[in-house]
mmCIF file of the N, C-alpha and C atoms, coordinates in Angstrom:
data_MODEL
# 
_entry.id   MODEL 
# 
loop_
_atom_site.group_PDB 
_atom_site.id 
_atom_site.type_symbol 
_atom_site.label_atom_id 
_atom_site.label_alt_id 
_atom_site.label_comp_id 
_atom_site.label_asym_id 
_atom_site.label_entity_id 
_atom_site.label_seq_id 
_atom_site.pdbx_PDB_ins_code 
_atom_site.Cartn_x 
_atom_site.Cartn_y 
_atom_site.Cartn_z 
_atom_site.occupancy 
_atom_site.B_iso_or_equiv 
_atom_site.pdbx_formal_charge 
_atom_site.auth_seq_id 
_atom_site.auth_comp_id 
_atom_site.auth_asym_id 
_atom_site.auth_atom_id 
_atom_site.pdbx_PDB_model_num 
ATOM 1   N N  . UNK A 1 1  ? -9.188  6.133   14.081  1.00 0.00 ? 1  UNK A N  1 
ATOM 2   C CA . UNK A 1 1  ? -7.905  5.085   14.030  1.00 0.00 ? 1  UNK A CA 1 
ATOM 3   C C  . UNK A 1 1  ? -7.082  5.763   12.705  1.00 0.00 ? 1  UNK A C  1 
ATOM 4   N N  . UNK A 1 2  ? -5.845  5.549   13.228  1.00 0.00 ? 2  UNK A N  1 
ATOM 5   C CA . UNK A 1 2  ? -4.763  5.708   12.131  1.00 0.00 ? 2  UNK A CA 1 
ATOM 6   C C  . UNK A 1 2  ? -4.078  4.395   11.977  1.00 0.00 ? 2  UNK A C  1 
ATOM 7   N N  . UNK A 1 3  ? -3.873  3.998   11.076  1.00 0.00 ? 3  UNK A N  1 
ATOM 8   C CA . UNK A 1 3  ? -2.781  2.742   10.508  1.00 0.00 ? 3  UNK A CA 1 
ATOM 9   C C  . UNK A 1 3  ? -1.945  3.187   9.731   1.00 0.00 ? 3  UNK A C  1 
ATOM 10  N N  . UNK A 1 4  ? -0.477  2.461   9.841   1.00 0.00 ? 4  UNK A N  1 
ATOM 11  C CA . UNK A 1 4  ? 0.584   2.884   9.060   1.00 0.00 ? 4  UNK A CA 1 
ATOM 12  C C  . UNK A 1 4  ? 0.711   1.468   8.233   1.00 0.00 ? 4  UNK A C  1 
ATOM 13  N N  . UNK A 1 5  ? 0.684   1.596   6.934   1.00 0.00 ? 5  UNK A N  1 
ATOM 14  C CA . UNK A 1 5  ? 0.629   0.407   6.169   1.00 0.00 ? 5  UNK A CA 1 
ATOM 15  C C  . UNK A 1 5  ? 2.425   0.354   5.634   1.00 0.00 ? 5  UNK A C  1 
ATOM 16  N N  . UNK A 1 6  ? 2.952   -0.719  5.813   1.00 0.00 ? 6  UNK A N  1 
ATOM 17  C CA . UNK A 1 6  ? 3.963   -1.183  5.159   1.00 0.00 ? 6  UNK A CA 1 
ATOM 18  C C  . UNK A 1 6  ? 4.179   -1.486  3.974   1.00 0.00 ? 6  UNK A C  1 
ATOM 19  N N  . UNK A 1 7  ? 5.366   -1.536  3.078   1.00 0.00 ? 7  UNK A N  1 
ATOM 20  C CA . UNK A 1 7  ? 5.177   -1.682  1.558   1.00 0.00 ? 7  UNK A CA 1 
ATOM 21  C C  . UNK A 1 7  ? 4.357   -3.105  1.133   1.00 0.00 ? 7  UNK A C  1 
ATOM 22  N N  . UNK A 1 8  ? 4.437   -3.950  1.589   1.00 0.00 ? 8  UNK A N  1 
ATOM 23  C CA . UNK A 1 8  ? 4.074   -5.036  1.410   1.00 0.00 ? 8  UNK A CA 1 
ATOM 24  C C  . UNK A 1 8  ? 2.380   -5.059  1.488   1.00 0.00 ? 8  UNK A C  1 
ATOM 25  N N  . UNK A 1 9  ? 1.814   -4.475  2.467   1.00 0.00 ? 9  UNK A N  1 
ATOM 26  C CA . UNK A 1 9  ? 0.569   -4.058  2.974   1.00 0.00 ? 9  UNK A CA 1 
ATOM 27  C C  . UNK A 1 9  ? -0.168  -3.133  2.186   1.00 0.00 ? 9  UNK A C  1 
ATOM 28  N N  . UNK A 1 10 ? 0.819   -2.266  1.848   1.00 0.00 ? 10 UNK A N  1 
ATOM 29  C CA . UNK A 1 10 ? 0.153   -1.271  0.901   1.00 0.00 ? 10 UNK A CA 1 
ATOM 30  C C  . UNK A 1 10 ? 0.179   -1.937  -0.818  1.00 0.00 ? 10 UNK A C  1 
ATOM 31  N N  . UNK A 1 11 ? 0.812   -2.425  -0.946  1.00 0.00 ? 11 UNK A N  1 
ATOM 32  C CA . UNK A 1 11 ? 0.809   -3.406  -2.466  1.00 0.00 ? 11 UNK A CA 1 
ATOM 33  C C  . UNK A 1 11 ? -0.285  -4.231  -2.401  1.00 0.00 ? 11 UNK A C  1 
ATOM 34  N N  . UNK A 1 12 ? -0.547  -5.254  -1.419  1.00 0.00 ? 12 UNK A N  1 
ATOM 35  C CA . UNK A 1 12 ? -1.670  -5.855  -1.196  1.00 0.00 ? 12 UNK A CA 1 
ATOM 36  C C  . UNK A 1 12 ? -2.880  -5.129  -1.412  1.00 0.00 ? 12 UNK A C  1 
ATOM 37  N N  . UNK A 1 13 ? -3.031  -3.941  -0.414  1.00 0.00 ? 13 UNK A N  1 
ATOM 38  C CA . UNK A 1 13 ? -4.226  -3.219  -0.610  1.00 0.00 ? 13 UNK A CA 1 
ATOM 39  C C  . UNK A 1 13 ? -4.681  -2.501  -2.381  1.00 0.00 ? 13 UNK A C  1 
ATOM 40  N N  . UNK A 1 14 ? -3.408  -2.335  -2.429  1.00 0.00 ? 14 UNK A N  1 
ATOM 41  C CA . UNK A 1 14 ? -3.880  -1.612  -4.043  1.00 0.00 ? 14 UNK A CA 1 
ATOM 42  C C  . UNK A 1 14 ? -3.999  -2.771  -4.993  1.00 0.00 ? 14 UNK A C  1 
ATOM 43  N N  . UNK A 1 15 ? -3.707  -3.958  -4.882  1.00 0.00 ? 15 UNK A N  1 
ATOM 44  C CA . UNK A 1 15 ? -3.867  -5.196  -5.538  1.00 0.00 ? 15 UNK A CA 1 
ATOM 45  C C  . UNK A 1 15 ? -5.317  -5.812  -5.447  1.00 0.00 ? 15 UNK A C  1 
ATOM 46  N N  . UNK A 1 16 ? -5.983  -5.239  -4.259  1.00 0.00 ? 16 UNK A N  1 
ATOM 47  C CA . UNK A 1 16 ? -7.238  -6.018  -4.288  1.00 0.00 ? 16 UNK A CA 1 
ATOM 48  C C  . UNK A 1 16 ? -7.690  -6.458  -2.970  1.00 0.00 ? 16 UNK A C  1 
ATOM 49  N N  . UNK A 1 17 ? -6.752  -6.425  -1.948  1.00 0.00 ? 17 UNK A N  1 
ATOM 50  C CA . UNK A 1 17 ? -6.963  -6.973  -0.553  1.00 0.00 ? 17 UNK A CA 1 
ATOM 51  C C  . UNK A 1 17 ? -6.527  -8.440  -0.490  1.00 0.00 ? 17 UNK A C  1 
ATOM 52  N N  . UNK A 1 18 ? -6.198  -9.238  -1.471  1.00 0.00 ? 18 UNK A N  1 
ATOM 53  C CA . UNK A 1 18 ? -5.984  -10.483 -1.443  1.00 0.00 ? 18 UNK A CA 1 
ATOM 54  C C  . UNK A 1 18 ? -5.444  -11.278 -0.357  1.00 0.00 ? 18 UNK A C  1 
ATOM 55  N N  . UNK A 1 19 ? -4.542  -10.424 0.212   1.00 0.00 ? 19 UNK A N  1 
ATOM 56  C CA . UNK A 1 19 ? -3.623  -11.047 1.301   1.00 0.00 ? 19 UNK A CA 1 
ATOM 57  C C  . UNK A 1 19 ? -3.606  -10.556 2.508   1.00 0.00 ? 19 UNK A C  1 
ATOM 58  N N  . UNK A 1 20 ? -4.494  -9.688  2.716   1.00 0.00 ? 20 UNK A N  1 
ATOM 59  C CA . UNK A 1 20 ? -4.757  -8.817  4.009   1.00 0.00 ? 20 UNK A CA 1 
ATOM 60  C C  . UNK A 1 20 ? -5.591  -9.675  4.957   1.00 0.00 ? 20 UNK A C  1 
ATOM 61  N N  . UNK A 1 21 ? -5.316  -9.605  6.186   1.00 0.00 ? 21 UNK A N  1 
ATOM 62  C CA . UNK A 1 21 ? -6.240  -10.410 7.140   1.00 0.00 ? 21 UNK A CA 1 
ATOM 63  C C  . UNK A 1 21 ? -7.366  -9.360  7.410   1.00 0.00 ? 21 UNK A C  1 
ATOM 64  N N  . UNK A 1 22 ? -8.735  -10.248 7.566   1.00 0.00 ? 22 UNK A N  1 
ATOM 65  C CA . UNK A 1 22 ? -9.732  -9.615  7.654   1.00 0.00 ? 22 UNK A CA 1 
ATOM 66  C C  . UNK A 1 22 ? -9.832  -8.544  8.525   1.00 0.00 ? 22 UNK A C  1 
ATOM 67  N N  . UNK A 1 23 ? -9.363  -8.717  9.596   1.00 0.00 ? 23 UNK A N  1 
ATOM 68  C CA . UNK A 1 23 ? -9.261  -7.229  10.624  1.00 0.00 ? 23 UNK A CA 1 
ATOM 69  C C  . UNK A 1 23 ? -8.618  -6.079  9.899   1.00 0.00 ? 23 UNK A C  1 
ATOM 70  N N  . UNK A 1 24 ? -7.514  -6.447  9.177   1.00 0.00 ? 24 UNK A N  1 
ATOM 71  C CA . UNK A 1 24 ? -7.316  -5.132  8.837   1.00 0.00 ? 24 UNK A CA 1 
ATOM 72  C C  . UNK A 1 24 ? -7.902  -4.668  7.321   1.00 0.00 ? 24 UNK A C  1 
ATOM 73  N N  . UNK A 1 25 ? -8.491  -5.576  6.882   1.00 0.00 ? 25 UNK A N  1 
ATOM 74  C CA . UNK A 1 25 ? -9.524  -4.977  5.578   1.00 0.00 ? 25 UNK A CA 1 
ATOM 75  C C  . UNK A 1 25 ? -10.630 -4.261  6.084   1.00 0.00 ? 25 UNK A C  1 
ATOM 76  N N  . UNK A 1 26 ? -11.139 -4.984  7.145   1.00 0.00 ? 26 UNK A N  1 
ATOM 77  C CA . UNK A 1 26 ? -12.217 -4.281  8.093   1.00 0.00 ? 26 UNK A CA 1 
ATOM 78  C C  . UNK A 1 26 ? -11.816 -2.697  8.196   1.00 0.00 ? 26 UNK A C  1 
ATOM 79  N N  . UNK A 1 27 ? -10.633 -2.414  8.816   1.00 0.00 ? 27 UNK A N  1 
ATOM 80  C CA . UNK A 1 27 ? -10.175 -1.414  9.073   1.00 0.00 ? 27 UNK A CA 1 
ATOM 81  C C  . UNK A 1 27 ? -10.049 -0.275  7.921   1.00 0.00 ? 27 UNK A C  1 
ATOM 82  N N  . UNK A 1 28 ? -9.562  -1.052  6.969   1.00 0.00 ? 28 UNK A N  1 
ATOM 83  C CA . UNK A 1 28 ? -9.120  0.027   5.698   1.00 0.00 ? 28 UNK A CA 1 
ATOM 84  C C  . UNK A 1 28 ? -10.530 0.306   4.902   1.00 0.00 ? 28 UNK A C  1 
ATOM 85  N N  . UNK A 1 29 ? -11.546 -0.663  5.108   1.00 0.00 ? 29 UNK A N  1 
ATOM 86  C CA . UNK A 1 29 ? -12.767 -0.115  4.389   1.00 0.00 ? 29 UNK A CA 1 
ATOM 87  C C  . UNK A 1 29 ? -13.488 0.802   5.318   1.00 0.00 ? 29 UNK A C  1 
ATOM 88  N N  . UNK A 1 30 ? -13.217 1.120   6.590   1.00 0.00 ? 30 UNK A N  1 
ATOM 89  C CA . UNK A 1 30 ? -13.788 1.973   7.453   1.00 0.00 ? 30 UNK A CA 1 
ATOM 90  C C  . UNK A 1 30 ? -13.510 3.339   6.848   1.00 0.00 ? 30 UNK A C  1 
ATOM 91  N N  . UNK A 1 31 ? -14.406 4.282   6.947   1.00 0.00 ? 31 UNK A N  1 
ATOM 92  C CA . UNK A 1 31 ? -14.387 5.618   6.559   1.00 0.00 ? 31 UNK A CA 1 
ATOM 93  C C  . UNK A 1 31 ? -13.735 6.371   7.317   1.00 0.00 ? 31 UNK A C  1 
ATOM 94  N N  . UNK A 1 32 ? -13.746 5.989   8.606   1.00 0.00 ? 32 UNK A N  1 
ATOM 95  C CA . UNK A 1 32 ? -13.351 7.069   9.599   1.00 0.00 ? 32 UNK A CA 1 
ATOM 96  C C  . UNK A 1 32 ? -11.579 6.426   9.769   1.00 0.00 ? 32 UNK A C  1 
ATOM 97  N N  . UNK A 1 33 ? -10.953 5.585   9.162   1.00 0.00 ? 33 UNK A N  1 
ATOM 98  C CA . UNK A 1 33 ? -9.574  5.084   9.371   1.00 0.00 ? 33 UNK A CA 1 
ATOM 99  C C  . UNK A 1 33 ? -8.732  6.050   8.604   1.00 0.00 ? 33 UNK A C  1 
ATOM 100 N N  . UNK A 1 34 ? -7.736  6.757   8.991   1.00 0.00 ? 34 UNK A N  1 
ATOM 101 C CA . UNK A 1 34 ? -6.814  7.421   8.363   1.00 0.00 ? 34 UNK A CA 1 
ATOM 102 C C  . UNK A 1 34 ? -5.445  6.362   7.949   1.00 0.00 ? 34 UNK A C  1 
ATOM 103 N N  . UNK A 1 35 ? -5.317  6.253   6.892   1.00 0.00 ? 35 UNK A N  1 
ATOM 104 C CA . UNK A 1 35 ? -4.432  5.160   6.001   1.00 0.00 ? 35 UNK A CA 1 
ATOM 105 C C  . UNK A 1 35 ? -3.169  6.135   6.140   1.00 0.00 ? 35 UNK A C  1 
ATOM 106 N N  . UNK A 1 36 ? -1.985  5.680   6.637   1.00 0.00 ? 36 UNK A N  1 
ATOM 107 C CA . UNK A 1 36 ? -0.548  6.488   6.568   1.00 0.00 ? 36 UNK A CA 1 
ATOM 108 C C  . UNK A 1 36 ? 0.320   5.496   5.922   1.00 0.00 ? 36 UNK A C  1 
ATOM 109 N N  . UNK A 1 37 ? 1.128   6.076   5.010   1.00 0.00 ? 37 UNK A N  1 
ATOM 110 C CA . UNK A 1 37 ? 2.393   5.437   4.263   1.00 0.00 ? 37 UNK A CA 1 
ATOM 111 C C  . UNK A 1 37 ? 3.791   6.234   4.552   1.00 0.00 ? 37 UNK A C  1 
ATOM 112 N N  . UNK A 1 38 ? 4.652   5.253   4.913   1.00 0.00 ? 38 UNK A N  1 
ATOM 113 C CA . UNK A 1 38 ? 5.894   6.060   5.314   1.00 0.00 ? 38 UNK A CA 1 
ATOM 114 C C  . UNK A 1 38 ? 6.416   6.669   3.639   1.00 0.00 ? 38 UNK A C  1 
ATOM 115 N N  . UNK A 1 39 ? 7.394   7.834   3.666   1.00 0.00 ? 39 UNK A N  1 
ATOM 116 C CA . UNK A 1 39 ? 7.819   8.032   2.785   1.00 0.00 ? 39 UNK A CA 1 
ATOM 117 C C  . UNK A 1 39 ? 8.941   7.014   2.201   1.00 0.00 ? 39 UNK A C  1 
ATOM 118 N N  . UNK A 1 40 ? 9.643   6.113   3.220   1.00 0.00 ? 40 UNK A N  1 
ATOM 119 C CA . UNK A 1 40 ? 10.499  5.133   2.831   1.00 0.00 ? 40 UNK A CA 1 
ATOM 120 C C  . UNK A 1 40 ? 9.548   4.303   1.937   1.00 0.00 ? 40 UNK A C  1 
ATOM 121 N N  . UNK A 1 41 ? 8.698   3.934   2.050   1.00 0.00 ? 41 UNK A N  1 
ATOM 122 C CA . UNK A 1 41 ? 7.739   2.851   1.218   1.00 0.00 ? 41 UNK A CA 1 
ATOM 123 C C  . UNK A 1 41 ? 7.962   3.374   -0.477  1.00 0.00 ? 41 UNK A C  1 
ATOM 124 N N  . UNK A 1 42 ? 7.707   4.806   -0.419  1.00 0.00 ? 42 UNK A N  1 
ATOM 125 C CA . UNK A 1 42 ? 7.769   5.342   -1.789  1.00 0.00 ? 42 UNK A CA 1 
ATOM 126 C C  . UNK A 1 42 ? 9.125   5.053   -2.407  1.00 0.00 ? 42 UNK A C  1 
ATOM 127 N N  . UNK A 1 43 ? 9.978   5.188   -1.613  1.00 0.00 ? 43 UNK A N  1 
ATOM 128 C CA . UNK A 1 43 ? 11.613  5.150   -1.985  1.00 0.00 ? 43 UNK A CA 1 
ATOM 129 C C  . UNK A 1 43 ? 11.758  3.496   -2.255  1.00 0.00 ? 43 UNK A C  1 
ATOM 130 N N  . UNK A 1 44 ? 11.239  2.574   -1.443  1.00 0.00 ? 44 UNK A N  1 
ATOM 131 C CA . UNK A 1 44 ? 11.494  1.354   -1.473  1.00 0.00 ? 44 UNK A CA 1 
ATOM 132 C C  . UNK A 1 44 ? 10.773  0.548   -3.022  1.00 0.00 ? 44 UNK A C  1 
ATOM 133 N N  . UNK A 1 45 ? 9.490   1.207   -3.053  1.00 0.00 ? 45 UNK A N  1 
ATOM 134 C CA . UNK A 1 45 ? 8.695   0.852   -4.374  1.00 0.00 ? 45 UNK A CA 1 
ATOM 135 C C  . UNK A 1 45 ? 9.603   1.360   -5.492  1.00 0.00 ? 45 UNK A C  1 
ATOM 136 N N  . UNK A 1 46 ? 10.016  2.768   -5.672  1.00 0.00 ? 46 UNK A N  1 
ATOM 137 C CA . UNK A 1 46 ? 11.044  3.108   -7.010  1.00 0.00 ? 46 UNK A CA 1 
ATOM 138 C C  . UNK A 1 46 ? 12.125  2.258   -7.056  1.00 0.00 ? 46 UNK A C  1 
ATOM 139 N N  . UNK A 1 47 ? 12.772  2.248   -5.998  1.00 0.00 ? 47 UNK A N  1 
ATOM 140 C CA . UNK A 1 47 ? 13.955  1.313   -6.380  1.00 0.00 ? 47 UNK A CA 1 
ATOM 141 C C  . UNK A 1 47 ? 13.808  -0.072  -7.055  1.00 0.00 ? 47 UNK A C  1 
ATOM 142 N N  . UNK A 1 48 ? 12.890  -0.775  -6.156  1.00 0.00 ? 48 UNK A N  1 
ATOM 143 C CA . UNK A 1 48 ? 12.602  -2.217  -7.008  1.00 0.00 ? 48 UNK A CA 1 
ATOM 144 C C  . UNK A 1 48 ? 12.051  -2.239  -8.469  1.00 0.00 ? 48 UNK A C  1 
ATOM 145 N N  . UNK A 1 49 ? 11.292  -1.026  -8.362  1.00 0.00 ? 49 UNK A N  1 
ATOM 146 C CA . UNK A 1 49 ? 10.561  -1.068  -9.651  1.00 0.00 ? 49 UNK A CA 1 
ATOM 147 C C  . UNK A 1 49 ? 11.659  -0.402  -10.912 1.00 0.00 ? 49 UNK A C  1 
ATOM 148 N N  . UNK A 1 50 ? 12.825  0.475   -10.411 1.00 0.00 ? 50 UNK A N  1 
ATOM 149 C CA . UNK A 1 50 ? 13.639  0.562   -11.400 1.00 0.00 ? 50 UNK A CA 1 
ATOM 150 C C  . UNK A 1 50 ? 14.838  -0.507  -11.570 1.00 0.00 ? 50 UNK A C  1 
ATOM 151 N N  . UNK A 1 51 ? 14.856  -1.396  -10.500 1.00 0.00 ? 51 UNK A N  1 
ATOM 152 C CA . UNK A 1 51 ? 15.572  -2.819  -10.875 1.00 0.00 ? 51 UNK A CA 1 
ATOM 153 C C  . UNK A 1 51 ? 14.863  -4.151  -11.387 1.00 0.00 ? 51 UNK A C  1 
ATOM 154 N N  . UNK A 1 52 ? 13.654  -3.631  -11.746 1.00 0.00 ? 52 UNK A N  1 
ATOM 155 C CA . UNK A 1 52 ? 12.505  -4.857  -12.443 1.00 0.00 ? 52 UNK A CA 1 
ATOM 156 C C  . UNK A 1 52 ? 12.197  -5.755  -11.658 1.00 0.00 ? 52 UNK A C  1 
ATOM 157 N N  . UNK A 1 53 ? 12.311  -5.691  -10.352 1.00 0.00 ? 53 UNK A N  1 
ATOM 158 C CA . UNK A 1 53 ? 11.844  -6.347  -9.508  1.00 0.00 ? 53 UNK A CA 1 
ATOM 159 C C  . UNK A 1 53 ? 10.493  -6.486  -9.152  1.00 0.00 ? 53 UNK A C  1 
ATOM 160 N N  . UNK A 1 54 ? 9.968   -5.456  -9.387  1.00 0.00 ? 54 UNK A N  1 
ATOM 161 C CA . UNK A 1 54 ? 8.490   -5.022  -9.148  1.00 0.00 ? 54 UNK A CA 1 
ATOM 162 C C  . UNK A 1 54 ? 7.638   -4.383  -10.064 1.00 0.00 ? 54 UNK A C  1 
ATOM 163 N N  . UNK A 1 55 ? 6.754   -4.800  -10.283 1.00 0.00 ? 55 UNK A N  1 
ATOM 164 C CA . UNK A 1 55 ? 5.615   -3.928  -11.390 1.00 0.00 ? 55 UNK A CA 1 
ATOM 165 C C  . UNK A 1 55 ? 4.616   -3.254  -10.728 1.00 0.00 ? 55 UNK A C  1 
ATOM 166 N N  . UNK A 1 56 ? 4.576   -2.123  -11.082 1.00 0.00 ? 56 UNK A N  1 
ATOM 167 C CA . UNK A 1 56 ? 3.576   -1.411  -10.167 1.00 0.00 ? 56 UNK A CA 1 
ATOM 168 C C  . UNK A 1 56 ? 3.249   -0.237  -11.570 1.00 0.00 ? 56 UNK A C  1 
ATOM 169 N N  . UNK A 1 57 ? 1.990   0.165   -11.143 1.00 0.00 ? 57 UNK A N  1 
ATOM 170 C CA . UNK A 1 57 ? 1.304   1.091   -12.183 1.00 0.00 ? 57 UNK A CA 1 
ATOM 171 C C  . UNK A 1 57 ? 2.120   2.407   -12.182 1.00 0.00 ? 57 UNK A C  1 
ATOM 172 N N  . UNK A 1 58 ? 2.437   2.938   -13.362 1.00 0.00 ? 58 UNK A N  1 
ATOM 173 C CA . UNK A 1 58 ? 2.779   4.383   -13.826 1.00 0.00 ? 58 UNK A CA 1 
ATOM 174 C C  . UNK A 1 58 ? 2.435   5.488   -12.764 1.00 0.00 ? 58 UNK A C  1 
ATOM 175 N N  . UNK A 1 59 ? 1.109   5.457   -12.494 1.00 0.00 ? 59 UNK A N  1 
ATOM 176 C CA . UNK A 1 59 ? 0.267   6.394   -11.911 1.00 0.00 ? 59 UNK A CA 1 
ATOM 177 C C  . UNK A 1 59 ? 0.173   6.084   -10.431 1.00 0.00 ? 59 UNK A C  1 
ATOM 178 N N  . UNK A 1 60 ? 1.014   5.005   -9.593  1.00 0.00 ? 60 UNK A N  1 
ATOM 179 C CA . UNK A 1 60 ? 0.735   4.711   -8.563  1.00 0.00 ? 60 UNK A CA 1 
ATOM 180 C C  . UNK A 1 60 ? 0.776   6.062   -7.401  1.00 0.00 ? 60 UNK A C  1 
ATOM 181 N N  . UNK A 1 61 ? 1.449   7.076   -7.720  1.00 0.00 ? 61 UNK A N  1 
ATOM 182 C CA . UNK A 1 61 ? 1.091   8.185   -6.760  1.00 0.00 ? 61 UNK A CA 1 
ATOM 183 C C  . UNK A 1 61 ? -0.176  8.699   -6.883  1.00 0.00 ? 61 UNK A C  1 
ATOM 184 N N  . UNK A 1 62 ? -0.883  8.839   -8.007  1.00 0.00 ? 62 UNK A N  1 
ATOM 185 C CA . UNK A 1 62 ? -2.352  8.845   -8.226  1.00 0.00 ? 62 UNK A CA 1 
ATOM 186 C C  . UNK A 1 62 ? -3.174  8.080   -7.455  1.00 0.00 ? 62 UNK A C  1 
ATOM 187 N N  . UNK A 1 63 ? -2.704  6.597   -7.486  1.00 0.00 ? 63 UNK A N  1 
ATOM 188 C CA . UNK A 1 63 ? -3.757  5.662   -6.983  1.00 0.00 ? 63 UNK A CA 1 
ATOM 189 C C  . UNK A 1 63 ? -3.772  5.922   -5.555  1.00 0.00 ? 63 UNK A C  1 
ATOM 190 N N  . UNK A 1 64 ? -2.651  6.152   -4.879  1.00 0.00 ? 64 UNK A N  1 
ATOM 191 C CA . UNK A 1 64 ? -2.439  6.568   -3.435  1.00 0.00 ? 64 UNK A CA 1 
ATOM 192 C C  . UNK A 1 64 ? -3.342  7.614   -3.069  1.00 0.00 ? 64 UNK A C  1 
# 
């Protein structure tokens, strides 16, 4: 299965799953699930980080 995460879902996933519904968590933990992230998500994160509105690790690309 393939799933596309939006910006919020991606950040929640990287933060330790705290806000994601149980069904989504189950999909993310499955080894067969392909997780996709839009290029727009990277752009949005970069802009919000530059504006000081979002704190993300400097190695976010490596984390993904």
